N, C-alpha and C positions, 0 to 999 in steps of 0.2 A: 363469446369466449371463456371457457373454464380454466384458471390458471392455478399452478401449484406453485405455491412459494415456499422454498427451502431454506433451511438456515435462518430461519425468521424469529428474530427476537421481538419482545414487547414492544420496543421501541419503533422496529420496523413495521408491527402490523399496524400501531397507532397512525404513522405517518401515511403508510399505504393506505390504509382507510380512510384517512380524511381526503385525500388524492382522489381516490377510487368515487367520490360524489360527482365528481364533473364526468364519469367514465362508466355510464350504468351498463354498458355494453360487456363489461368485464368484470366478471365475478372471481374472487379471490378465494383461495383455500390456504390456510395458514399450516406449515409444517416446521418445528423448531430442529427437527434431524436435517445434518448435512444429506446432500445428494451423494450417493455412492452406489456401489453393485448391491449393497446391502439394503438400500433403502429404494431402490428405483422402482419396485411394484407399487409404491406412494403415487407414481406417476401415470400409472395405467388410468385412462379414461378422461385425460385432460388435455386440452388442445395446445397448450403452451406450460412452459416452467419458467419460473424465476430463481435465480441464483445468485451466490455471494462468492467472495473469493477462495475459500477453502472447499467448495464444493467440486466434487469430481465430474469432469466431462471429458472423460478420455474416450477413447475409440469404443471399448466395450459399452460403456454408459449410453453413448450417442446411438449407438447401433441397438441397444434397447429400446430408447425412446422411439426411435424409427419404427421399430415394431408395434409400438402402441398408439402409433400416428400423431405423435407429438408435432406439431407444425412450427413451433418457433421456441427459441431461448433467449430470456431476456435477463442480460447480468445486470445486477444492481451495483456495479463497481466498474472503474476504468480499464481496470487490466483485464485481459483475456489469456493469460498463459496457461491458465488451468484449462482451455478447452481444445478438444482436437478439431481445429478449423476445416482441415481436410475432410475429415470425417461427416461432419455437419455438412459442408459442400456437395459430398457425394450424395447423401440423404435429402439435399435440398432442403437442409432445416436453417433458416435464417439465423443468425447469431447478432443480438442488440447488445450494445454496453452503454455506460453513462460516462462519456470522455470528460464532461466539465460540470462535476457536480459542485466543486466550489472549491478551487486550487489554492486559494489562500488558506483553507482550514489545514490541509496537510504542510504547506509551507510555514505557516505560523507555529504547528507542532515541532517542525524540525528546528526553528529557531529557541522553541522552548526546550529542547533536549540539549541545545549548544548552551543556552543560559543556565541551564540547572547544572550541566557538567561543569562548566566554567567557574560558575561563583558558589556551585556546592550548595544550593539551598535545600537540596534532599537532605544531606547531612546537618547543616545548620538548623533545620526544622526539628527534627528529634534531639539537638543538643540542648537546645532551648526549653523544649518539651521537659526535659530532665535537669534544668537549670543550671545547664552549662553553657555559659556565655563568652568561653574562651575562642579565640579567632584562629589560634594556631591549628594549620591543616586545611584553613578554609581559602586560602591564598588564590585568586583569580589572576586574569589578565584583562586589558582593554581590549575590546572588540576593533576600535577604529584603527586602521592602518593595518590590520591583519588581513593576509592573503586568502580568500575562500574559494574553494574549487567546486563548480557547480556541475556535475555530470548529468545530461539530461536538461535540456531547456524546452520542454514543452509548457504546458501551461501552470504546472506546478513548480516546475524548475524556475520559469520567468517569474512567477510569484515570489520565489524563495529569493532570487537575485536582487529584485527591486527592494525588499527588505533588508539584505545584507549591504546592499550600497546606500542605502539609509542610515545604517550604523557607521559609515564611514568605512568599509571595506573596501579593498580591491579585489574584483571578482573575475575569476578565470572560468572558462565554460569549456565544456566539451561536448560535441552532439555530431550526428552525421550530417546535420543542416543548420546552418547558423538561423538564429530568430533575429529577425531585425528588430524588433522591439527590445530586446535585451542588448543588442550592440547600442541602441539608442540611448538606454539607460546608463550605460559606461561601462559595461562589461567587455571584457577581452576574450575571444576566442582561441584556443590554442590546442595542441594535441596532447594526447594522455600523459606522456612521459612529462612534458613539461609541466602540466597541472599537477600532477604527482610531487614532483622536485619542488614546486615553489609554494604548495598551499600549506597553511596551517592548520585549515579546517577542510574537509573533504564532505561533500552532501552528494547523497545518490537521489535521482530523479529520474531514472530513466526505467524502460519496461524490462521486464525478465526475458530473455530469450537466449537462443545458443551463443551469440557474442558477449551477451552480459553475465551468463551464469558463471558464479564465484568470480565476479570482477575483482573483489577485494580477495586478494589470496597472496601467500608467502611472495611470489615473484612482484605484484604489485606493490606490496607494504614495502620490499628493501628498495623501492626506489622514491619513498616518501621520507620527509623531514621526520627525525628522531621525535617522539612525542606528539605525533600528527592525533589530530581529532578526526573521527569519523562517525558521520550521521547517515544511517538508513532509515528513510520513511517510505521506501517504495516496494519492494519484495525481497522476503527474506533471504532467497537462494542468490543474491547480487552479494552476498558476504559468506566466505567460507568461514564458519563459525570455529572450527578447531585452529586453523591457520590464523585467525584473529586473537584467538586465547594463545597462542606461541607468540605472536605480536605483542599481546599486551604483557607476558613475562618478561620479555626481552625490553620493553621500555618503548617499542618502534610505534605501538599504538599508547599514545597518552590518554586519552578519552575515547569512549565508545558508547554511541546512542542509538539504540535500537527500537523502533517501533513494530518491527517485523523480525520474522525468524524462520529459518528454512522448513523446520518442523513443528511449526506452529498449530497445523490443523487439528491436532488431538488435543489442544491446551486453549488458545487463545478465543475470545468469546464466551468462555464458561467458567463458572466459579468451581476452582481446583483446589481451594483451601482446605479441604477435608480429605485429599486425595493426596498419594505420592506421584510425584510426577518422574516418571521411568524414563528421563534423557539427562545424561549425566553431563553432556556437553552443555546444555540449556542452565543445569543447576550450578556449573561451574562459573558459570559467566555471571551469575548473581553474587558470586563470594567476591567480586573485585569492587573496591571501592570508587575506581574510575570508570563504571559501566553503569548505565540507565537503560532498563529496559520497561517499555509500556505495552501493553497488548493491543496493538492494531488498532489505536484510538485515533489517530492524526487526521482521520476523515470525520471524526465524530461531533459535528457541531449541528445547530439546529437548522441552519440554513442548507447546510450538505445535505442531511436527511430528507428535509423537504423537496429538493432538487432532484436527489436520486428517485423519489418516489413520482414525483411529476414526471420525470424523463422516462423511468420505466413503463409507466402505463401510457403516454404518449408513442412509445415504441412499439407497444403490444396493438394499440389502437391502428397504427400505420398498416398491421397485417390486415386489416378487415378492409375489403373493398365495400363500395356503394351496395353490392348485391348480396354481401355477407360472406362472400368467397375469400380465402386469403391469397395475398399477393406472394408468390414465390419466386419473383425474380431476385431477390437480393439474398446474398450469401453472408455478407457481413455488413452491418450498419454502423458507421462512423457517427 
């Protein structure tokens, strides 16, 4: 099986090559380019492709992949909102993802954003380097006793709840189905309106779909406590960035931590330090002292990278039958 690996950074290549030692039947070819209509020709003559969070797997792209006789799409991530699954199903192209690469990696990064915003360690670091040891402006609050709202209680959300309960927080949860493990930890499920009104901190751990698009908007913000902390380590489009900025100006949002951004595709995972970033909304977000943005690094730990590589190759291996033919019955692999 010849596999074209898109959006491949040096760390992806290292871990995939290390994992491929046990999968001699799979031959990997690496492309740093993101998959798009402009780069789709690179996928010609390959049996399968492997993609990441910001690759374009829209109908037009999948139609072209089908015309190239590409037989499988292996995502190196949990989310699949960038894939037209209906189109893939119509072309009988199975789509695989990595649902459980390391839930604690993202959960711990969400907590890191909370701690950074609360205790202002990012500002303290620069002050001390300049010889400024004044504490004025660095006042934080105790997490113990605070109410934390967790929207989405899958693997990552459950790991986040466990950590926050360990801090002594009261954890409220919202999801379409209750996670019994989360309840056993001591968290309480409630409706969104109650979660909004009672939470001091709200962390997003839900997938991006039609019902969660711009979940954080002017209407939902109006139901929250003034000065609420909002954390998003899931998908950028869960937050309406312009309306979040309006909330920051009004003081409705007291702290905002983002590891993802709706228009991140042309920026994140790249060194843009010598470039002008033509996104006025993103640039404005960076001017707020109570906003911390990281570049989609929540998943980025050694354990997660190795698990992503292993699972991606295992998914591709499943496509091969004993006779070397491709199994076509799967449309989506959980």
